[in-house]
N, C-alpha and C positions, 0 to 999 in steps of 0.2 A: 358656416351655416347661417342662413338668414335668421334674423331675430323674429320673435313673435310679432312685434310691431310691424315688421315688413309684410307679414301675412294678414294680420287682423286690423291694423290701424291705417289702412290705405284704401284707395279705390279698389273696386273689384278687379279691374284690369291689372293693377300693380300687385294685388294679393295673389292672383293667379300666376303672374310672372315669378313672384317669390316662391310659390309652391312648386313651380317647375324648375327652379334653380338647383344646381348641384349641391348636395348636402342639405336640401330643404327639409321641412318638417315631415314630409312623406305621407304615407297612407292613412295614418291615424287622424291627422288633422284634416285630410281630405274627406274621410268618412264622417267626421264630426261636423264639418261644414256642410256636407251634403245633407245630413240629417237635420241640421239647423235650417237649411233652405226648405226642406220638407215641412218642418214645423211651422215656418212662416206661411207656407201655402195652406196648411191646415187652418191656421188662425184666420187667414184671409177668407177662406171658404166659410168658416163658421160665422165670422162677422157679417158676411153677406147673406146668412141664412137665419138671422134672428127672428124674423117674422114667422117662419114656418117650422122652426126647430127650437123648442123651449130651452134645451140644454146648450145651445150654440155658444152663449156667452161664456159658460164654464169651460167648454172645449177650447175656445179661443184663449182663455187665460192659461189653461194647462199647456197649450201649444206654445204660448209665449214663454212660459217658465222653462219648458224643455229647450226651446230655441236658445235662451240665454245660458242654460246649463251646458248645452252642446258647444256654444262658442267658447265658454270657459274651459271645457274639456279639450278643445282644439289647441288652446293656448297651453294648457297643462301638458298635453301630449308633445307639443313642440319642445318644451323645456326639458321634459324627462327624456325624450328620445335623443335630444342633443347630448345630454350627459351620458346616456348609455352608449352612444356612438363613440364618444371620447374614450370611454373605458374599453370598449371593444377594439378600437383602433390601436390602442397602446397597452396591450396586456403585459408586455415586458416591464412596464413601469410599476406593476403590482408586485408585492412580495410573493415569491414563489409558493410559500406555504399558505397564502390567502387567495391566490389567483383564481382558482376554481370557484371559491365562495364569492368573491367580488364580482366575477363575471356572471354567475348565477343570479346574484342580487340585482345587478344592473338590468338583466333581462326580465327578471320578475317585476321590477319597478316599471320597466317599459311596457309591460302587459297591463298595468293597472288602468291607465287611461283608456286603451281600447276596450277593456272589459266594461268600463262605465259607459263608453260610447255605444257599445252593442246593446246594453240594457236601455239606454235612453232612446236609441234609434228604434228599438222594438216598441217602446211606449209611443213614440211618434207614429209608427206604423199602425198601431191599434187605434189611435185617434184619427188617423187618415182613413182607415177602413170605416170608422163610424161616420166621418164626414162624407165619404163616398156614398154611404147608404142613406144618410139622413139629411145631408146638406141640400141646399137649393140646387136645382138642376143646372143653373148657369155656372155654378162652380164645381160641378161634378168632375169634369175633366181635370181641373187643377188638383182636386182631392185625389184622383187616381194617380196623377203624376207624383204627388206627395207620397202616396203609398208605395209606389215602385221605388222611388228614391230612398225612402226610409228602410225598406227591406234590403236594398242593395248596400246601404251604409251599415246595417246590422251584420250582414254577411261578411262585408269587408273587415269590419272591426273584429269579428269573431276569428277570422283568418289570422289577423295580426296577433291575437292572443295565442292562438295555436303555434304560430311561428316563434314567438318570444318564449314560449314555455315548451318547446318541442321535446326537451329532455324529460318532460313530466306529462306524458300523454294522459295519465289518469288524474291529473291535477283538477281539483274541483273548479278552478277558474276557467279551465278549458271547457269543461262540461257546462258551466254557467253561460259562457259566451255562445256556445253552440245552441243552447236552449233558447237564448234570446234571439239568435238568428232564425231558429226554427219557428218561433212565435211570429216574427215579422214576415217570414216567407209564407206561413200558413194564412196570415191575415190578407196578404196580397193575393194568394191563390183563391181564397174564398170570395174575395170582392169581385173577381172577374169571371 
């Protein structure tokens, strides 16, 4: 499996190649990085709108914080997902009386980062919706792109939570991830 540094510590071209490699960090990292790109677009739009939008500086700072959080979540997801894959690939190495518990624990841990990604992406979508509505017209299209990307990232991350916790349909984490995706989707629909 490629290391986190292969994905995050290289050029964009090399990072995308690492993401597309067999055994790569997969969907969670892709969702986190998509939402981080969205946050960067929101920050740019807000910074270009400071003359006409009094809250723009604060929105830009919030977007920067979310961008950094999402990059950290991409890294966390890569690491946790890698450990979960190792456990899932070799269940015979687990003591039989602990196997189900260990497999469930690995999947639950693998759901933690996507859950946080879904929430952060929803927050970015809300900021992007505000930037779409209040930002300078020159940056409106960028804010709209940010909104669409953030909504898609929230939906993707929520799906990963569902998959990792499939045995626990009523799990509060599944409901929380779905709620975050719904917030992002609603923000996107209302903006267009």
